[in-house]
Wavefront OBJ file of the C-alpha trace (Angstrom):
o trace
v 2.017 -7.904 6.068
v 5.646 -7.908 7.004
v 6.469 -10.744 9.387
v 2.950 -12.132 8.830
v 1.456 -9.142 10.666
v -1.818 -7.751 9.337
v -2.323 -4.006 9.659
v -6.076 -4.575 9.993
v -8.713 -7.156 9.213
v -10.671 -5.197 6.589
v -10.576 -6.374 2.999
v -9.453 -4.199 0.111
v -11.637 -4.189 -2.982
v -10.418 -3.542 -6.532
v -12.125 -0.299 -7.592
v -11.453 1.540 -10.885
v -8.704 3.837 -9.547
v -7.095 1.442 -7.081
v -7.638 -0.593 -3.924
v -10.352 0.657 -1.571
v -11.645 -0.311 1.857
v -15.323 0.611 1.340
v -16.031 1.501 4.990
v -13.107 3.941 4.991
v -14.094 5.376 1.620
v -17.694 6.055 2.633
v -16.633 7.573 5.948
v -14.272 10.112 4.366
v -15.501 10.623 0.783
v -17.476 13.692 1.838
v -14.203 15.573 2.300
v -13.509 15.324 -1.429
v -10.197 17.028 -2.220
v -10.180 18.909 1.096
v -7.800 18.001 3.876
v -9.118 15.737 6.616
v -8.484 17.566 9.864
v -9.661 15.032 12.401
v -7.379 14.053 15.268
v -7.348 10.488 16.531
v -5.725 8.950 19.566
v -4.064 5.779 18.359
v -2.594 3.179 20.671
v -0.070 1.315 18.578
v 2.650 -1.174 19.431
v 6.075 0.442 18.833
v 7.310 -2.515 16.742
v 4.287 -2.191 14.510
v 4.702 1.599 14.257
v 8.346 1.127 13.248
v 7.189 -0.982 10.304
v 4.326 1.151 9.005
v 5.495 4.718 9.683
v 8.229 4.715 6.989
v 5.729 3.298 4.495
v 3.177 5.978 5.344
v 5.778 8.735 5.052
v 6.975 7.442 1.669
v 3.481 6.961 0.235
v 1.968 10.221 1.497
v 4.568 12.200 -0.450
v 3.422 10.652 -3.744
v 0.874 12.503 -5.833
v -2.297 10.563 -6.553
v -1.482 9.900 -10.226
v 1.959 8.462 -9.405
v 0.357 6.314 -6.722
v -2.264 5.134 -9.194
v 0.422 4.339 -11.790
v 2.341 2.339 -9.149
v -0.766 0.343 -8.207
v -1.718 -0.244 -11.849
v 1.581 -1.936 -12.649
v 1.043 -5.260 -14.365
v 1.234 -8.209 -11.975
v 0.450 -6.235 -8.809
v -2.431 -7.391 -6.592
v -4.948 -4.715 -7.623
v -4.136 -5.148 -11.301
v -4.549 -8.928 -11.105
v -7.985 -8.681 -9.482
v -9.353 -5.614 -11.297
v -8.351 -7.152 -14.644
v -9.494 -4.274 -16.853
v -12.812 -3.957 -15.001
v -13.800 -7.618 -14.835
v -12.983 -7.641 -11.105
v -14.549 -4.265 -10.255
v -15.394 -4.156 -6.520
v -14.041 -7.675 -5.977
v -12.000 -8.440 -2.843
v -8.223 -8.449 -3.279
v -7.029 -11.595 -1.490
v -4.602 -10.892 1.346
v -2.400 -13.636 -0.122
v -1.816 -11.501 -3.254
v -1.009 -8.429 -1.165
v 1.457 -10.461 0.899
v 3.144 -11.850 -2.223
v 3.451 -8.333 -3.643
v 4.903 -7.087 -0.361
v 7.449 -9.925 -0.261
v 8.614 -9.061 -3.784
v 8.931 -5.367 -2.835
v 10.937 -6.223 0.297
v 13.309 -8.427 -1.697
v 13.777 -5.693 -4.290
v 14.480 -3.158 -1.524
v 17.136 -5.472 -0.061
v 18.776 -5.941 -3.463
v 18.791 -2.195 -4.148
v 20.323 -1.533 -0.721
v 23.016 -4.139 -1.461
v 23.790 -2.525 -4.833
v 23.878 0.917 -3.223
v 26.231 -0.283 -0.477
v 28.449 -2.053 -3.005
v 28.872 1.053 -5.152
v 29.412 3.275 -2.115
v 32.261 0.981 -1.005
v 33.797 0.818 -4.486
v 33.905 4.573 -4.990
l 1 2 3 4 5 6 7 8 9 10 11 12 13 14 15 16 17 18 19 20 21 22 23 24 25 26 27 28 29 30 31 32 33 34 35 36 37 38 39 40 41 42 43 44 45 46 47 48 49 50 51 52 53 54 55 56 57 58 59 60 61 62 63 64 65 66 67 68 69 70 71 72 73 74 75 76 77 78 79 80 81 82 83 84 85 86 87 88 89 90 91 92 93 94 95 96 97 98 99 100 101 102 103 104 105 106 107 108 109 110 111 112 113 114 115 116 117 118 119 120 121 122
């Protein structure tokens, strides 16, 4: 949701192990732990690809338990909606996802500033 761009219109739901888009889950759940070896032709705007590709690369390198721990952090969108099971299968409002993304972007900027500052000082 960077720059008010939505990646897609589908809603995420708060399921026990993290956010899920049900249609995607049911389409691919039959693969279980196996790799999904389906090729797709995707026509994507280059500006959009420049935003999401680094995120995909960073997230796909995480193991599932680290990803789950990241999502389960107190105050994050999934955690707010799931609420210990009270919000099981409830829709995660896009507003919460956007707020979470804005906080992450600000943190990234601050970390980059700190990194640059220390690189210049040394």
